[in-house]
N, CA, C and O atoms as a GROMACS GRO file, in nm:
protein
  440
    1MET      N    1   2.756  25.236 -13.410
    1MET     CA    2   2.731  25.222 -13.566
    1MET      C    3   2.596  25.226 -13.586
    1MET      O    4   2.525  25.131 -13.553
    2ALA      N    5   2.546  25.336 -13.644
    2ALA     CA    6   2.396  25.342 -13.698
    2ALA      C    7   2.348  25.238 -13.800
    2ALA      O    8   2.420  25.204 -13.894
    3LYS      N    9   2.222  25.186 -13.780
    3LYS     CA   10   2.177  25.087 -13.858
    3LYS      C   11   2.209  25.095 -14.009
    3LYS      O   12   2.253  24.997 -14.069
    4GLY      N   13   2.188  25.205 -14.066
    4GLY     CA   14   2.206  25.208 -14.197
    4GLY      C   15   2.362  25.212 -14.243
    4GLY      O   16   2.394  25.215 -14.362
    5GLU      N   17   2.462  25.212 -14.130
    5GLU     CA   18   2.605  25.200 -14.166
    5GLU      C   19   2.650  25.072 -14.173
    5GLU      O   20   2.751  25.048 -14.238
    6TYR      N   21   2.582  24.971 -14.107
    6TYR     CA   22   2.621  24.834 -14.114
    6TYR      C   23   2.579  24.758 -14.257
    6TYR      O   24   2.467  24.749 -14.307
    7LEU      N   25   2.693  24.714 -14.299
    7LEU     CA   26   2.669  24.604 -14.418
    7LEU      C   27   2.607  24.478 -14.392
    7LEU      O   28   2.644  24.396 -14.308
    8GLY      N   29   2.500  24.466 -14.476
    8GLY     CA   30   2.433  24.328 -14.489
    8GLY      C   31   2.539  24.216 -14.534
    8GLY      O   32   2.644  24.242 -14.592
    9GLU      N   33   2.501  24.106 -14.503
    9GLU     CA   34   2.588  23.970 -14.587
    9GLU      C   35   2.598  23.985 -14.707
    9GLU      O   36   2.711  23.983 -14.756
   10PHE      N   37   2.507  24.002 -14.775
   10PHE     CA   38   2.527  24.017 -14.955
   10PHE      C   39   2.600  24.143 -14.976
   10PHE      O   40   2.691  24.133 -15.058
   11GLU      N   41   2.584  24.259 -14.922
   11GLU     CA   42   2.671  24.354 -14.950
   11GLU      C   43   2.809  24.324 -14.929
   11GLU      O   44   2.892  24.346 -15.018
   12GLN      N   45   2.841  24.274 -14.813
   12GLN     CA   46   2.993  24.224 -14.791
   12GLN      C   47   3.009  24.118 -14.903
   12GLN      O   48   3.124  24.123 -14.947
   13LEU      N   49   2.947  24.040 -14.952
   13LEU     CA   50   2.970  23.950 -15.056
   13LEU      C   51   3.010  24.024 -15.194
   13LEU      O   52   3.106  23.995 -15.265
   14VAL      N   53   2.926  24.115 -15.215
   14VAL     CA   54   2.960  24.188 -15.336
   14VAL      C   55   3.090  24.280 -15.330
   14VAL      O   56   3.168  24.293 -15.424
   15LEU      N   57   3.104  24.344 -15.199
   15LEU     CA   58   3.220  24.418 -15.208
   15LEU      C   59   3.338  24.313 -15.194
   15LEU      O   60   3.445  24.349 -15.242
   16LEU      N   61   3.334  24.222 -15.150
   16LEU     CA   62   3.473  24.118 -15.144
   16LEU      C   63   3.495  24.070 -15.294
   16LEU      O   64   3.608  24.078 -15.343
   17ALA      N   65   3.384  24.018 -15.370
   17ALA     CA   66   3.394  24.016 -15.482
   17ALA      C   67   3.460  24.109 -15.584
   17ALA      O   68   3.533  24.072 -15.676
   18LEU      N   69   3.425  24.235 -15.556
   18LEU     CA   70   3.478  24.345 -15.642
   18LEU      C   71   3.644  24.356 -15.597
   18LEU      O   72   3.727  24.384 -15.683
   19LEU      N   73   3.676  24.337 -15.487
   19LEU     CA   74   3.822  24.333 -15.427
   19LEU      C   75   3.891  24.228 -15.504
   19LEU      O   76   3.996  24.258 -15.561
   20ARG      N   77   3.843  24.108 -15.510
   20ARG     CA   78   3.904  23.998 -15.580
   20ARG      C   79   3.898  24.023 -15.731
   20ARG      O   80   3.997  23.992 -15.796
   21LEU      N   81   3.804  24.068 -15.785
   21LEU     CA   82   3.812  24.095 -15.953
   21LEU      C   83   3.888  24.209 -15.987
   21LEU      O   84   3.942  24.213 -16.098
   22GLY      N   85   3.902  24.310 -15.901
   22GLY     CA   86   3.962  24.435 -15.945
   22GLY      C   87   3.923  24.490 -16.072
   22GLY      O   88   3.802  24.505 -16.084
   23LYS      N   89   4.000  24.526 -16.174
   23LYS     CA   90   3.965  24.593 -16.297
   23LYS      C   91   3.837  24.526 -16.382
   23LYS      O   92   3.764  24.589 -16.459
   24ASN      N   93   3.828  24.388 -16.353
   24ASN     CA   94   3.745  24.306 -16.405
   24ASN      C   95   3.593  24.293 -16.346
   24ASN      O   96   3.515  24.214 -16.398
   25ALA      N   97   3.560  24.364 -16.248
   25ALA     CA   98   3.450  24.374 -16.192
   25ALA      C   99   3.314  24.433 -16.276
   25ALA      O  100   3.290  24.553 -16.287
   26TYR      N  101   3.246  24.345 -16.322
   26TYR     CA  102   3.108  24.414 -16.360
   26TYR      C  103   3.006  24.297 -16.324
   26TYR      O  104   3.033  24.190 -16.271
   27GLY      N  105   2.886  24.342 -16.365
   27GLY     CA  106   2.772  24.267 -16.300
   27GLY      C  107   2.793  24.108 -16.318
   27GLY      O  108   2.779  24.033 -16.221
   28VAL      N  109   2.822  24.070 -16.426
   28VAL     CA  110   2.819  23.916 -16.468
   28VAL      C  111   2.944  23.850 -16.369
   28VAL      O  112   2.933  23.753 -16.294
   29THR      N  113   3.052  23.927 -16.390
   29THR     CA  114   3.182  23.864 -16.320
   29THR      C  115   3.150  23.864 -16.172
   29THR      O  116   3.191  23.767 -16.108
   30ILE      N  117   3.086  23.956 -16.111
   30ILE     CA  118   3.062  23.968 -15.974
   30ILE      C  119   2.967  23.842 -15.928
   30ILE      O  120   2.989  23.761 -15.838
   31TRP      N  121   2.876  23.849 -16.001
   31TRP     CA  122   2.766  23.735 -15.987
   31TRP      C  123   2.836  23.588 -15.987
   31TRP      O  124   2.807  23.508 -15.898
   32GLU      N  125   2.935  23.553 -16.097
   32GLU     CA  126   2.995  23.443 -16.107
   32GLU      C  127   3.079  23.408 -15.985
   32GLU      O  128   3.081  23.297 -15.931
   33GLU      N  129   3.153  23.522 -15.947
   33GLU     CA  130   3.227  23.514 -15.821
   33GLU      C  131   3.196  23.467 -15.697
   33GLU      O  132   3.260  23.396 -15.619
   34ILE      N  133   3.069  23.525 -15.687
   34ILE     CA  134   2.975  23.492 -15.545
   34ILE      C  135   2.944  23.345 -15.559
   34ILE      O  136   2.989  23.261 -15.481
   35GLU      N  137   2.868  23.317 -15.661
   35GLU     CA  138   2.820  23.182 -15.674
   35GLU      C  139   2.950  23.082 -15.671
   35GLU      O  140   2.936  22.969 -15.625
   36LYS      N  141   3.061  23.119 -15.714
   36LYS     CA  142   3.175  23.017 -15.728
   36LYS      C  143   3.236  22.996 -15.581
   36LYS      O  144   3.276  22.885 -15.546
   37ARG      N  145   3.240  23.086 -15.515
   37ARG     CA  146   3.306  23.106 -15.383
   37ARG      C  147   3.210  23.078 -15.259
   37ARG      O  148   3.254  23.044 -15.149
   38THR      N  149   3.089  23.094 -15.282
   38THR     CA  150   2.977  23.061 -15.177
   38THR      C  151   2.893  22.918 -15.204
   38THR      O  152   2.832  22.856 -15.116
   39GLY      N  153   2.901  22.885 -15.324
   39GLY     CA  154   2.832  22.777 -15.347
   39GLY      C  155   2.676  22.790 -15.337
   39GLY      O  156   2.597  22.697 -15.327
   40ARG      N  157   2.649  22.916 -15.341
   40ARG     CA  158   2.512  22.957 -15.337
   40ARG      C  159   2.444  23.022 -15.467
   40ARG      O  160   2.501  23.105 -15.537
   41ALA      N  161   2.329  22.980 -15.488
   41ALA     CA  162   2.274  23.023 -15.607
   41ALA      C  163   2.221  23.178 -15.587
   41ALA      O  164   2.161  23.211 -15.485
   42VAL      N  165   2.248  23.257 -15.683
   42VAL     CA  166   2.213  23.401 -15.652
   42VAL      C  167   2.153  23.475 -15.798
   42VAL      O  168   2.197  23.465 -15.913
   43MET      N  169   2.068  23.531 -15.761
   43MET     CA  170   2.006  23.608 -15.865
   43MET      C  171   2.082  23.722 -15.927
   43MET      O  172   2.120  23.816 -15.858
   44LEU      N  173   2.103  23.714 -16.050
   44LEU     CA  174   2.168  23.838 -16.100
   44LEU      C  175   2.104  23.973 -16.069
   44LEU      O  176   2.174  24.066 -16.030
   45GLY      N  177   1.995  23.983 -16.082
   45GLY     CA  178   1.922  24.105 -16.043
   45GLY      C  179   1.954  24.140 -15.898
   45GLY      O  180   1.971  24.257 -15.864
   46ALA      N  181   1.961  24.038 -15.814
   46ALA     CA  182   2.012  24.098 -15.671
   46ALA      C  183   2.138  24.152 -15.671
   46ALA      O  184   2.167  24.242 -15.593
   47VAL      N  185   2.223  24.103 -15.756
   47VAL     CA  186   2.371  24.146 -15.785
   47VAL      C  187   2.356  24.321 -15.810
   47VAL      O  188   2.410  24.410 -15.744
   48TYR      N  189   2.271  24.333 -15.922
   48TYR     CA  190   2.272  24.454 -15.973
   48TYR      C  191   2.194  24.545 -15.867
   48TYR      O  192   2.232  24.662 -15.860
   49ALA      N  193   2.101  24.510 -15.792
   49ALA     CA  194   2.017  24.596 -15.692
   49ALA      C  195   2.119  24.634 -15.587
   49ALA      O  196   2.128  24.748 -15.541
   50THR      N  197   2.199  24.527 -15.548
   50THR     CA  198   2.309  24.572 -15.443
   50THR      C  199   2.409  24.649 -15.497
   50THR      O  200   2.467  24.723 -15.417
   51LEU      N  201   2.449  24.651 -15.623
   51LEU     CA  202   2.549  24.742 -15.670
   51LEU      C  203   2.486  24.897 -15.675
   51LEU      O  204   2.551  24.999 -15.651
   52ASP      N  205   2.366  24.892 -15.708
   52ASP     CA  206   2.318  25.024 -15.699
   52ASP      C  207   2.287  25.080 -15.567
   52ASP      O  208   2.285  25.203 -15.556
   53ARG      N  209   2.262  25.001 -15.458
   53ARG     CA  210   2.253  25.040 -15.329
   53ARG      C  211   2.379  25.081 -15.285
   53ARG      O  212   2.392  25.188 -15.225
   54LEU      N  213   2.473  25.009 -15.309
   54LEU     CA  214   2.629  25.041 -15.262
   54LEU      C  215   2.682  25.165 -15.319
   54LEU      O  216   2.765  25.234 -15.260
   55GLU      N  217   2.625  25.195 -15.453
   55GLU     CA  218   2.679  25.321 -15.523
   55GLU      C  219   2.592  25.443 -15.447
   55GLU      O  220   2.644  25.552 -15.422
   56ALA      N  221   2.486  25.420 -15.421
   56ALA     CA  222   2.416  25.510 -15.368
   56ALA      C  223   2.468  25.558 -15.240
   56ALA      O  224   2.462  25.678 -15.210
   57LYS      N  225   2.520  25.471 -15.165
   57LYS     CA  226   2.593  25.490 -15.017
   57LYS      C  227   2.740  25.524 -15.030
   57LYS      O  228   2.818  25.541 -14.937
   58ARG      N  229   2.770  25.531 -15.180
   58ARG     CA  230   2.917  25.568 -15.203
   58ARG      C  231   3.029  25.484 -15.156
   58ARG      O  232   3.143  25.524 -15.134
   59TYR      N  233   2.990  25.377 -15.144
   59TYR     CA  234   3.092  25.264 -15.124
   59TYR      C  235   3.153  25.199 -15.241
   59TYR      O  236   3.258  25.136 -15.230
   60ILE      N  237   3.091  25.214 -15.350
   60ILE     CA  238   3.175  25.177 -15.475
   60ILE      C  239   3.125  25.290 -15.571
   60ILE      O  240   3.041  25.376 -15.543
   61SER      N  241   3.201  25.273 -15.703
   61SER     CA  242   3.189  25.374 -15.810
   61SER      C  243   3.184  25.289 -15.920
   61SER      O  244   3.225  25.173 -15.918
   62SER      N  245   3.130  25.353 -16.030
   62SER     CA  246   3.116  25.272 -16.151
   62SER      C  247   3.154  25.349 -16.264
   62SER      O  248   3.145  25.472 -16.254
   63LYS      N  249   3.199  25.292 -16.382
   63LYS     CA  250   3.214  25.357 -16.522
   63LYS      C  251   3.168  25.274 -16.627
   63LYS      O  252   3.154  25.151 -16.621
   64VAL      N  253   3.147  25.338 -16.714
   64VAL     CA  254   3.107  25.263 -16.833
   64VAL      C  255   3.222  25.227 -16.932
   64VAL      O  256   3.287  25.324 -16.972
   65GLY      N  257   3.255  25.119 -16.973
   65GLY     CA  258   3.347  25.073 -17.062
   65GLY      C  259   3.310  25.099 -17.190
   65GLY      O  260   3.206  25.155 -17.225
   66ASP      N  261   3.410  25.051 -17.270
   66ASP     CA  262   3.371  25.060 -17.445
   66ASP      C  263   3.271  24.958 -17.486
   66ASP      O  264   3.265  24.847 -17.433
   67PRO      N  265   3.200  24.994 -17.574
   67PRO     CA  266   3.111  24.877 -17.633
   67PRO      C  267   3.190  24.768 -17.693
   67PRO      O  268   3.294  24.789 -17.756
   68THR      N  269   3.137  24.644 -17.673
   68THR     CA  270   3.223  24.533 -17.721
   68THR      C  271   3.133  24.465 -17.827
   68THR      O  272   3.010  24.471 -17.816
   69PRO      N  273   3.194  24.400 -17.930
   69PRO     CA  274   3.107  24.345 -18.036
   69PRO      C  275   3.037  24.212 -17.974
   69PRO      O  276   2.922  24.184 -18.008
   70GLU      N  277   3.111  24.127 -17.879
   70GLU     CA  278   3.042  24.024 -17.825
   70GLU      C  279   2.905  24.052 -17.742
   70GLU      O  280   2.817  23.968 -17.724
   71ARG      N  281   2.905  24.166 -17.703
   71ARG     CA  282   2.780  24.217 -17.640
   71ARG      C  283   2.675  24.291 -17.732
   71ARG      O  284   2.579  24.356 -17.690
   72GLY      N  285   2.707  24.272 -17.857
   72GLY     CA  286   2.611  24.341 -17.959
   72GLY      C  287   2.634  24.484 -17.959
   72GLY      O  288   2.544  24.554 -18.007
   73GLY      N  289   2.751  24.547 -17.908
   73GLY     CA  290   2.776  24.673 -17.909
   73GLY      C  291   2.758  24.754 -17.792
   73GLY      O  292   2.793  24.871 -17.778
   74ARG      N  293   2.694  24.672 -17.697
   74ARG     CA  294   2.666  24.747 -17.564
   74ARG      C  295   2.800  24.737 -17.473
   74ARG      O  296   2.890  24.653 -17.481
   75ALA      N  297   2.788  24.837 -17.392
   75ALA     CA  298   2.918  24.852 -17.294
   75ALA      C  299   2.903  24.770 -17.161
   75ALA      O  300   2.794  24.727 -17.123
   76LYS      N  301   3.004  24.753 -17.104
   76LYS     CA  302   2.986  24.702 -16.972
   76LYS      C  303   3.007  24.816 -16.867
   76LYS      O  304   3.082  24.909 -16.898
   77ARG      N  305   2.943  24.817 -16.742
   77ARG     CA  306   2.952  24.883 -16.634
   77ARG      C  307   3.046  24.828 -16.539
   77ARG      O  308   3.011  24.734 -16.468
   78PHE      N  309   3.174  24.885 -16.530
   78PHE     CA  310   3.266  24.839 -16.419
   78PHE      C  311   3.253  24.906 -16.295
   78PHE      O  312   3.212  25.021 -16.280
   79PHE      N  313   3.294  24.818 -16.196
   79PHE     CA  314   3.265  24.890 -16.055
   79PHE      C  315   3.406  24.861 -15.974
   79PHE      O  316   3.477  24.761 -15.988
   80LYS      N  317   3.428  24.969 -15.888
   80LYS     CA  318   3.534  24.965 -15.808
   80LYS      C  319   3.496  25.011 -15.650
   80LYS      O  320   3.418  25.101 -15.622
   81ILE      N  321   3.557  24.940 -15.572
   81ILE     CA  322   3.516  24.983 -15.428
   81ILE      C  323   3.577  25.118 -15.385
   81ILE      O  324   3.683  25.144 -15.441
   82THR      N  325   3.532  25.210 -15.295
   82THR     CA  326   3.571  25.328 -15.292
   82THR      C  327   3.658  25.334 -15.136
   82THR      O  328   3.651  25.233 -15.066
   83ALA      N  329   3.723  25.433 -15.094
   83ALA     CA  330   3.777  25.440 -14.968
   83ALA      C  331   3.676  25.427 -14.859
   83ALA      O  332   3.710  25.376 -14.752
   84GLN      N  333   3.534  25.476 -14.882
   84GLN     CA  334   3.441  25.456 -14.798
   84GLN      C  335   3.395  25.307 -14.780
   84GLN      O  336   3.387  25.251 -14.670
   85GLY      N  337   3.366  25.249 -14.901
   85GLY     CA  338   3.347  25.120 -14.899
   85GLY      C  339   3.446  25.025 -14.836
   85GLY      O  340   3.400  24.931 -14.771
   86LEU      N  341   3.587  25.040 -14.849
   86LEU     CA  342   3.678  24.969 -14.754
   86LEU      C  343   3.664  24.991 -14.627
   86LEU      O  344   3.666  24.897 -14.548
   87GLY      N  345   3.645  25.131 -14.584
   87GLY     CA  346   3.607  25.151 -14.442
   87GLY      C  347   3.503  25.063 -14.384
   87GLY      O  348   3.516  24.990 -14.286
   88ALA      N  349   3.396  25.079 -14.459
   88ALA     CA  350   3.258  25.018 -14.411
   88ALA      C  351   3.303  24.870 -14.397
   88ALA      O  352   3.292  24.825 -14.283
   89LEU      N  353   3.356  24.777 -14.503
   89LEU     CA  354   3.397  24.649 -14.511
   89LEU      C  355   3.486  24.601 -14.391
   89LEU      O  356   3.467  24.493 -14.335
   90GLU      N  357   3.577  24.681 -14.358
   90GLU     CA  358   3.663  24.685 -14.247
   90GLU      C  359   3.587  24.675 -14.115
   90GLU      O  360   3.592  24.579 -14.039
   91ARG      N  361   3.520  24.779 -14.097
   91ARG     CA  362   3.410  24.786 -13.974
   91ARG      C  363   3.342  24.662 -13.966
   91ARG      O  364   3.338  24.599 -13.860
   92SER      N  365   3.284  24.620 -14.073
   92SER     CA  366   3.206  24.495 -14.051
   92SER      C  367   3.277  24.363 -14.012
   92SER      O  368   3.232  24.276 -13.937
   93ARG      N  369   3.398  24.361 -14.077
   93ARG     CA  370   3.489  24.243 -14.032
   93ARG      C  371   3.532  24.267 -13.902
   93ARG      O  372   3.544  24.165 -13.834
   94LYS      N  373   3.558  24.372 -13.848
   94LYS     CA  374   3.566  24.378 -13.712
   94LYS      C  375   3.470  24.341 -13.606
   94LYS      O  376   3.495  24.286 -13.499
   95ILE      N  377   3.352  24.381 -13.657
   95ILE     CA  378   3.231  24.372 -13.571
   95ILE      C  379   3.205  24.216 -13.564
   95ILE      O  380   3.169  24.161 -13.460
   96LEU      N  381   3.224  24.153 -13.673
   96LEU     CA  382   3.185  24.003 -13.679
   96LEU      C  383   3.306  23.923 -13.591
   96LEU      O  384   3.284  23.833 -13.510
   97ALA      N  385   3.430  23.974 -13.623
   97ALA     CA  386   3.524  23.918 -13.544
   97ALA      C  387   3.506  23.914 -13.383
   97ALA      O  388   3.530  23.819 -13.308
   98ARG      N  389   3.452  24.054 -13.350
   98ARG     CA  390   3.425  24.056 -13.214
   98ARG      C  391   3.302  23.967 -13.160
   98ARG      O  392   3.297  23.920 -13.047
   99MET      N  393   3.211  23.952 -13.250
   99MET     CA  394   3.109  23.853 -13.205
   99MET      C  395   3.140  23.727 -13.203
   99MET      O  396   3.085  23.657 -13.118
  100TRP      N  397   3.235  23.670 -13.297
  100TRP     CA  398   3.284  23.538 -13.292
  100TRP      C  399   3.382  23.501 -13.192
  100TRP      O  400   3.407  23.382 -13.172
  101ALA      N  401   3.442  23.600 -13.121
  101ALA     CA  402   3.557  23.577 -13.032
  101ALA      C  403   3.506  23.524 -12.910
  101ALA      O  404   3.414  23.568 -12.841
  102GLY      N  405   3.591  23.406 -12.893
  102GLY     CA  406   3.536  23.333 -12.757
  102GLY      C  407   3.457  23.220 -12.789
  102GLY      O  408   3.456  23.134 -12.701
  103LEU      N  409   3.400  23.201 -12.877
  103LEU     CA  410   3.273  23.102 -12.907
  103LEU      C  411   3.335  22.951 -12.916
  103LEU      O  412   3.276  22.849 -12.878
  104ASP      N  413   3.456  22.956 -12.970
  104ASP     CA  414   3.529  22.833 -13.007
  104ASP      C  415   3.458  22.698 -12.890
  104ASP      O  416   3.399  22.595 -12.923
  105PRO      N  417   3.481  22.732 -12.796
  105PRO     CA  418   3.429  22.628 -12.673
  105PRO      C  419   3.262  22.593 -12.702
  105PRO      O  420   3.222  22.477 -12.710
  106VAL      N  421   3.199  22.676 -12.712
  106VAL     CA  422   3.077  22.675 -12.740
  106VAL      C  423   3.022  22.608 -12.855
  106VAL      O  424   2.908  22.561 -12.867
  107LEU      N  425   3.130  22.609 -12.951
  107LEU     CA  426   3.085  22.541 -13.086
  107LEU      C  427   3.182  22.406 -13.095
  107LEU      O  428   3.194  22.343 -13.200
  108GLY      N  429   3.242  22.373 -12.983
  108GLY     CA  430   3.311  22.241 -12.960
  108GLY      C  431   3.422  22.219 -13.045
  108GLY      O  432   3.460  22.111 -13.089
  109GLU      N  433   3.484  22.361 -13.070
  109GLU     CA  434   3.631  22.363 -13.145
  109GLU      C  435   3.742  22.396 -13.052
  109GLU      O  436   3.716  22.478 -12.964
  110PRO      N  437   3.856  22.350 -13.058
  110PRO     CA  438   3.968  22.368 -12.968
  110PRO      C  439   4.014  22.508 -12.980
  110PRO      O  440   4.109  22.547 -12.912
   0.00000   0.00000   0.00000
């Protein structure tokens, strides 16, 4: 796997949040999901930068929804993972599983 094909940790978190959120995946909900599940403070700008990068790699796609009154007439941009993105996420999961395999004794776990 070439360097540019490997997903970074934050890219993986964003893709996993997209999978969990389904049709309700837009910037703020993705940001909230990551903070809630990781307990880690995340900059909203980092989420948007990562979404842009993942879209450029064709790992996700986006569409603009209808304008909503609660957003002052602005529309939300919704995201979904593509088949390429699912493949990249699965490759990353397998790589990490292989790296963790057999380390339980080293980590003091049964």
